[in-house]
C-alpha positions in Angstrom: 10.9 -11.3 0.7 12.0 -12.0 -2.9 11.2 -8.4 -4.1 13.0 -6.6 -1.2 16.4 -6.2 -3.0 14.7 -4.7 -6.2 12.7 -2.3 -4.0 15.6 -1.4 -2.0 17.6 -0.5 -5.1 14.6 1.7 -6.6 14.4 3.7 -3.3 18.2 3.7 -2.7 18.1 2.4 0.8 19.0 -0.7 2.6 16.1 -2.9 3.7 16.8 -5.8 6.2 13.4 -7.4 6.7 9.7 -7.1 6.5 6.6 -7.4 8.8 5.1 -10.1 6.7 2.3 -9.9 4.2 -1.2 -9.3 5.4 -4.5 -9.6 3.4 -7.0 -6.8 3.5 -10.5 -6.9 2.0 -12.5 -3.8 1.5 -16.2 -4.4 0.9 -18.8 -1.8 -0.4 -18.3 1.4 1.5 -14.9 0.3 2.8 -12.1 2.9 2.8 -9.1 4.0 5.0 -8.6 7.6 5.8 -5.5 9.6 4.9 -2.6 8.3 7.2 1.1 7.4 7.3 2.6 3.9 7.9 5.6 5.4 9.9 6.1 7.8 12.7 9.4 8.6 14.4 7.9 7.6 17.8 7.1 4.2 16.4 10.6 3.6 15.2 11.5 0.8 17.5 8.2 -1.1 17.5 7.3 -0.4 13.8 10.6 0.5 11.9 8.7 0.9 8.6 10.4 2.4 5.6 8.7 1.2 2.5 5.0 0.3 2.3 3.9 -2.2 -0.4 0.5 -2.9 -1.8 -0.3 -5.7 -4.3 -3.7 -5.6 -5.9 -5.6 -8.8 -6.1 -8.8 -7.5 -7.8 -9.3 -5.1 -10.6 -11.6 -2.1 -10.9 -14.2 -2.6 -13.6 -14.1 -6.3 -13.0 -14.4 -7.4 -9.3 -14.9 -4.0 -7.8 -15.4 -0.1 -8.4 -13.8 2.6 -6.5 -11.1 1.6 -4.0 -8.3 3.6 -5.6 -5.1 4.1 -3.6 -4.4 7.9 -3.4 -0.8 8.7 -2.5 0.2 12.3 -1.6 3.6 12.7 -3.1 4.5 16.3 -4.0 1.8 15.6 -6.4 -1.3 13.5 -5.8 -1.5 10.1 -7.5 -4.4 7.7 -7.7 -3.9 4.1 -8.6 -6.9 2.2 -9.5 -7.0 -1.4 -8.5 -5.6 -3.7 -11.1 -4.9 -7.4 -10.1 -1.1 -8.0 -10.1 -0.1 -4.4 -9.8 2.5 -3.7 -7.1 2.7 -0.2 -5.6 5.6 0.7 -3.3 6.2 4.1 -1.5 8.0 5.4 1.4 6.1 4.8 4.6 6.1 8.5 5.6 4.1 9.4 2.5 0.5 10.2 3.4 -2.0 7.9 1.6 -5.6 6.6 1.7 -7.9 4.1 0.2 -10.9 5.8 -1.5 -14.3 4.1 -0.8 -15.3 0.9 -2.7 -18.6 1.5 -4.5 -19.2 -2.1 -5.6 -17.8 -5.5 -5.3 -14.8 -6.1 -3.1 -11.2 -4.8 -3.2 -8.7 -7.4 -2.1 -4.9 -6.5 -1.5 -1.8 -8.0 0.0 0.2 -5.4 2.1 3.7 -5.6 3.6 6.1 -3.0 5.3 9.8 -3.3 4.7 12.2 -2.0 7.4 
């Protein structure tokens, strides 16, 4: 909710709502294969436009591994750092690399 206007401004699109935050925990070996959070055929049921991830744990402290890899024109990897917010267009391919120790906790949401 509160950050939606700022994210809308950064991406230059109108955002009218969100799905609501969800908590995800990745334990050792946990990962998520390369995927999209949006597809045109999902448009009515899941009208996602912007994906948001907020890290709750930090690599080197509570976990190892678990970076978020985002496939923009260039590949970007974001290591978990508690308090860091990452937002990207939902049609951008992305994945979570395997957690090698500890746990990776995040809050996710999708704005539409």
